[in-house]
ChimeraX commands (.cxc) that place a marker at each C-alpha (Angstrom):
marker #1 position 17.08,-11.22,1.77 radius 0.5
marker #1 position 14.08,-8.91,2.02 radius 0.5
marker #1 position 11.28,-9.51,-0.43 radius 0.5
marker #1 position 7.97,-7.72,-0.84 radius 0.5
marker #1 position 5.64,-9.27,-3.40 radius 0.5
marker #1 position 2.43,-7.53,-4.41 radius 0.5
marker #1 position -0.57,-9.21,-6.02 radius 0.5
marker #1 position -4.24,-8.65,-6.65 radius 0.5
marker #1 position -4.12,-5.98,-9.30 radius 0.5
marker #1 position -6.06,-6.20,-12.52 radius 0.5
marker #1 position -8.58,-4.59,-14.82 radius 0.5
marker #1 position -11.76,-3.34,-13.21 radius 0.5
marker #1 position -14.62,-1.12,-14.29 radius 0.5
marker #1 position -15.10,2.28,-12.75 radius 0.5
marker #1 position -16.88,1.90,-9.45 radius 0.5
marker #1 position -15.42,-1.54,-8.90 radius 0.5
marker #1 position -13.16,-2.92,-6.18 radius 0.5
marker #1 position -9.97,-4.87,-5.74 radius 0.5
marker #1 position -8.03,-6.26,-2.84 radius 0.5
marker #1 position -4.29,-5.83,-3.15 radius 0.5
marker #1 position -1.91,-7.98,-1.12 radius 0.5
marker #1 position 1.75,-7.68,-0.24 radius 0.5
marker #1 position 3.56,-10.69,1.19 radius 0.5
marker #1 position 6.79,-9.96,3.04 radius 0.5
marker #1 position 9.78,-12.12,3.83 radius 0.5
marker #1 position 13.23,-11.50,5.25 radius 0.5
marker #1 position 12.19,-8.75,7.66 radius 0.5
marker #1 position 10.60,-8.49,11.09 radius 0.5
marker #1 position 7.18,-7.80,9.62 radius 0.5
marker #1 position 5.35,-7.74,12.95 radius 0.5
marker #1 position 7.56,-4.84,14.12 radius 0.5
marker #1 position 7.55,-2.79,10.92 radius 0.5
marker #1 position 5.26,0.00,9.82 radius 0.5
marker #1 position 4.25,-0.52,6.20 radius 0.5
marker #1 position 2.89,1.64,3.41 radius 0.5
marker #1 position 1.26,1.62,-0.01 radius 0.5
marker #1 position 2.26,3.95,-2.84 radius 0.5
marker #1 position 1.26,4.25,-6.46 radius 0.5
marker #1 position 2.66,5.72,-9.64 radius 0.5
marker #1 position 0.67,6.50,-12.75 radius 0.5
marker #1 position 2.39,7.05,-16.12 radius 0.5
marker #1 position 3.82,10.54,-16.32 radius 0.5
marker #1 position 3.06,11.31,-12.67 radius 0.5
marker #1 position 5.02,11.44,-9.46 radius 0.5
marker #1 position 4.93,8.59,-6.99 radius 0.5
marker #1 position 2.05,9.17,-4.60 radius 0.5
marker #1 position 1.73,7.92,-1.04 radius 0.5
marker #1 position -1.61,6.19,-0.47 radius 0.5
marker #1 position -1.66,4.85,3.05 radius 0.5
marker #1 position 0.45,3.55,5.90 radius 0.5
marker #1 position -0.18,1.34,8.89 radius 0.5
marker #1 position 1.66,0.84,12.14 radius 0.5
marker #1 position 3.20,-2.49,13.05 radius 0.5
marker #1 position 0.25,-3.39,15.27 radius 0.5
marker #1 position -2.38,-2.17,12.85 radius 0.5
marker #1 position -3.66,0.22,15.47 radius 0.5
marker #1 position -2.67,3.38,13.63 radius 0.5
marker #1 position -3.44,4.10,9.99 radius 0.5
marker #1 position -3.07,7.13,7.77 radius 0.5
marker #1 position -4.51,7.91,4.33 radius 0.5
marker #1 position -3.92,10.40,1.57 radius 0.5
marker #1 position -6.88,12.70,1.04 radius 0.5
marker #1 position -7.31,11.34,-2.49 radius 0.5
marker #1 position -8.26,7.88,-1.21 radius 0.5
marker #1 position -9.72,8.55,2.21 radius 0.5
marker #1 position -13.06,6.83,2.62 radius 0.5
marker #1 position -12.50,4.56,-0.40 radius 0.5
marker #1 position -9.35,2.62,0.45 radius 0.5
marker #1 position -8.65,0.57,3.58 radius 0.5
marker #1 position -5.25,-0.64,4.69 radius 0.5
marker #1 position -4.87,-3.65,6.95 radius 0.5
marker #1 position -2.39,-6.33,7.86 radius 0.5
marker #1 position -2.18,-9.89,9.12 radius 0.5
marker #1 position 1.04,-10.31,11.06 radius 0.5
marker #1 position 0.51,-14.06,11.36 radius 0.5
marker #1 position 0.74,-14.26,7.56 radius 0.5
marker #1 position 3.34,-11.51,7.02 radius 0.5
marker #1 position 0.85,-9.90,4.66 radius 0.5
marker #1 position -0.26,-6.34,4.06 radius 0.5
marker #1 position -3.54,-5.54,2.33 radius 0.5
marker #1 position -5.16,-2.63,0.56 radius 0.5
marker #1 position -8.88,-2.81,-0.13 radius 0.5
marker #1 position -9.64,-0.37,-2.94 radius 0.5
marker #1 position -13.27,0.53,-3.55 radius 0.5
marker #1 position -15.15,2.94,-5.79 radius 0.5
marker #1 position -12.29,2.96,-8.26 radius 0.5
marker #1 position -12.16,5.66,-10.90 radius 0.5
marker #1 position -9.84,6.09,-13.91 radius 0.5
marker #1 position -7.62,8.42,-11.87 radius 0.5
marker #1 position -6.77,5.47,-9.59 radius 0.5
marker #1 position -5.14,3.53,-12.43 radius 0.5
marker #1 position -1.47,3.06,-11.57 radius 0.5
marker #1 position 1.18,0.64,-10.48 radius 0.5
marker #1 position 0.70,0.02,-6.76 radius 0.5
marker #1 position 3.68,-0.68,-4.51 radius 0.5
marker #1 position 4.06,-1.76,-0.93 radius 0.5
marker #1 position 7.05,-0.65,1.10 radius 0.5
marker #1 position 8.62,-0.98,4.54 radius 0.5
marker #1 position 9.28,2.19,6.50 radius 0.5
marker #1 position 12.49,2.93,8.33 radius 0.5
marker #1 position 10.58,4.73,11.07 radius 0.5
marker #1 position 10.88,3.22,14.52 radius 0.5
marker #1 position 8.12,1.00,15.80 radius 0.5
marker #1 position 7.43,3.58,18.51 radius 0.5
marker #1 position 6.54,6.29,16.02 radius 0.5
marker #1 position 3.14,7.03,14.58 radius 0.5
marker #1 position 2.23,6.57,10.93 radius 0.5
marker #1 position 1.27,10.13,10.05 radius 0.5
marker #1 position 2.81,10.99,6.72 radius 0.5
marker #1 position 3.73,9.34,3.44 radius 0.5
marker #1 position 7.25,10.29,2.42 radius 0.5
marker #1 position 9.02,7.86,0.05 radius 0.5
marker #1 position 12.32,8.77,1.70 radius 0.5
marker #1 position 11.06,7.12,4.90 radius 0.5
marker #1 position 10.84,3.73,3.16 radius 0.5
marker #1 position 13.75,1.45,2.38 radius 0.5
marker #1 position 12.36,-1.75,0.86 radius 0.5
marker #1 position 9.91,-1.79,-2.03 radius 0.5
marker #1 position 8.04,-4.42,-3.96 radius 0.5
marker #1 position 7.89,-4.70,-7.74 radius 0.5
marker #1 position 4.32,-3.49,-7.89 radius 0.5
marker #1 position 0.93,-4.70,-9.08 radius 0.5
marker #1 position -0.91,-2.94,-11.89 radius 0.5
marker #1 position -4.40,-1.56,-11.41 radius 0.5
marker #1 position -6.28,-0.57,-14.57 radius 0.5
marker #1 position -9.68,1.09,-14.43 radius 0.5
marker #1 position -11.97,1.27,-17.43 radius 0.5
marker #1 position -14.45,4.10,-17.68 radius 0.5
marker link #1:1,2 radius 0.2
marker link #1:2,3 radius 0.2
marker link #1:3,4 radius 0.2
marker link #1:4,5 radius 0.2
marker link #1:5,6 radius 0.2
marker link #1:6,7 radius 0.2
marker link #1:7,8 radius 0.2
marker link #1:8,9 radius 0.2
marker link #1:9,10 radius 0.2
marker link #1:10,11 radius 0.2
marker link #1:11,12 radius 0.2
marker link #1:12,13 radius 0.2
marker link #1:13,14 radius 0.2
marker link #1:14,15 radius 0.2
marker link #1:15,16 radius 0.2
marker link #1:16,17 radius 0.2
marker link #1:17,18 radius 0.2
marker link #1:18,19 radius 0.2
marker link #1:19,20 radius 0.2
marker link #1:20,21 radius 0.2
marker link #1:21,22 radius 0.2
marker link #1:22,23 radius 0.2
marker link #1:23,24 radius 0.2
marker link #1:24,25 radius 0.2
marker link #1:25,26 radius 0.2
marker link #1:26,27 radius 0.2
marker link #1:27,28 radius 0.2
marker link #1:28,29 radius 0.2
marker link #1:29,30 radius 0.2
marker link #1:30,31 radius 0.2
marker link #1:31,32 radius 0.2
marker link #1:32,33 radius 0.2
marker link #1:33,34 radius 0.2
marker link #1:34,35 radius 0.2
marker link #1:35,36 radius 0.2
marker link #1:36,37 radius 0.2
marker link #1:37,38 radius 0.2
marker link #1:38,39 radius 0.2
marker link #1:39,40 radius 0.2
marker link #1:40,41 radius 0.2
marker link #1:41,42 radius 0.2
marker link #1:42,43 radius 0.2
marker link #1:43,44 radius 0.2
marker link #1:44,45 radius 0.2
marker link #1:45,46 radius 0.2
marker link #1:46,47 radius 0.2
marker link #1:47,48 radius 0.2
marker link #1:48,49 radius 0.2
marker link #1:49,50 radius 0.2
marker link #1:50,51 radius 0.2
marker link #1:51,52 radius 0.2
marker link #1:52,53 radius 0.2
marker link #1:53,54 radius 0.2
marker link #1:54,55 radius 0.2
marker link #1:55,56 radius 0.2
marker link #1:56,57 radius 0.2
marker link #1:57,58 radius 0.2
marker link #1:58,59 radius 0.2
marker link #1:59,60 radius 0.2
marker link #1:60,61 radius 0.2
marker link #1:61,62 radius 0.2
marker link #1:62,63 radius 0.2
marker link #1:63,64 radius 0.2
marker link #1:64,65 radius 0.2
marker link #1:65,66 radius 0.2
marker link #1:66,67 radius 0.2
marker link #1:67,68 radius 0.2
marker link #1:68,69 radius 0.2
marker link #1:69,70 radius 0.2
marker link #1:70,71 radius 0.2
marker link #1:71,72 radius 0.2
marker link #1:72,73 radius 0.2
marker link #1:73,74 radius 0.2
marker link #1:74,75 radius 0.2
marker link #1:75,76 radius 0.2
marker link #1:76,77 radius 0.2
marker link #1:77,78 radius 0.2
marker link #1:78,79 radius 0.2
marker link #1:79,80 radius 0.2
marker link #1:80,81 radius 0.2
marker link #1:81,82 radius 0.2
marker link #1:82,83 radius 0.2
marker link #1:83,84 radius 0.2
marker link #1:84,85 radius 0.2
marker link #1:85,86 radius 0.2
marker link #1:86,87 radius 0.2
marker link #1:87,88 radius 0.2
marker link #1:88,89 radius 0.2
marker link #1:89,90 radius 0.2
marker link #1:90,91 radius 0.2
marker link #1:91,92 radius 0.2
marker link #1:92,93 radius 0.2
marker link #1:93,94 radius 0.2
marker link #1:94,95 radius 0.2
marker link #1:95,96 radius 0.2
marker link #1:96,97 radius 0.2
marker link #1:97,98 radius 0.2
marker link #1:98,99 radius 0.2
marker link #1:99,100 radius 0.2
marker link #1:100,101 radius 0.2
marker link #1:101,102 radius 0.2
marker link #1:102,103 radius 0.2
marker link #1:103,104 radius 0.2
marker link #1:104,105 radius 0.2
marker link #1:105,106 radius 0.2
marker link #1:106,107 radius 0.2
marker link #1:107,108 radius 0.2
marker link #1:108,109 radius 0.2
marker link #1:109,110 radius 0.2
marker link #1:110,111 radius 0.2
marker link #1:111,112 radius 0.2
marker link #1:112,113 radius 0.2
marker link #1:113,114 radius 0.2
marker link #1:114,115 radius 0.2
marker link #1:115,116 radius 0.2
marker link #1:116,117 radius 0.2
marker link #1:117,118 radius 0.2
marker link #1:118,119 radius 0.2
marker link #1:119,120 radius 0.2
marker link #1:120,121 radius 0.2
marker link #1:121,122 radius 0.2
marker link #1:122,123 radius 0.2
marker link #1:123,124 radius 0.2
marker link #1:124,125 radius 0.2
marker link #1:125,126 radius 0.2
marker link #1:126,127 radius 0.2
marker link #1:127,128 radius 0.2
view
């Protein structure tokens, strides 16, 4: 049974930082590209970032480039998202997901349809 469990969300002041984690089980984590998405109330789901299975290739949405950093530790089956310089527009539920793309492909876009397993999410709230 595949499980993705996010943690690390919370309430932070504008300009603050958080480190989100996603622990995976039931899949071949060290061969899977992974991604982070978010959804704010009343808005569409937005792709944030993805990372190749090795960690050697990453991709970011323009809205978070330079502020967010995706990484992974394959020895711990854990995906991370360091979120810095948070602003109220970043407030959302953040989800990790496993892509169906082959391990030989590059992580170069953030399409929800390319992902098959999703976590339950961790809430990020930003106060002005």
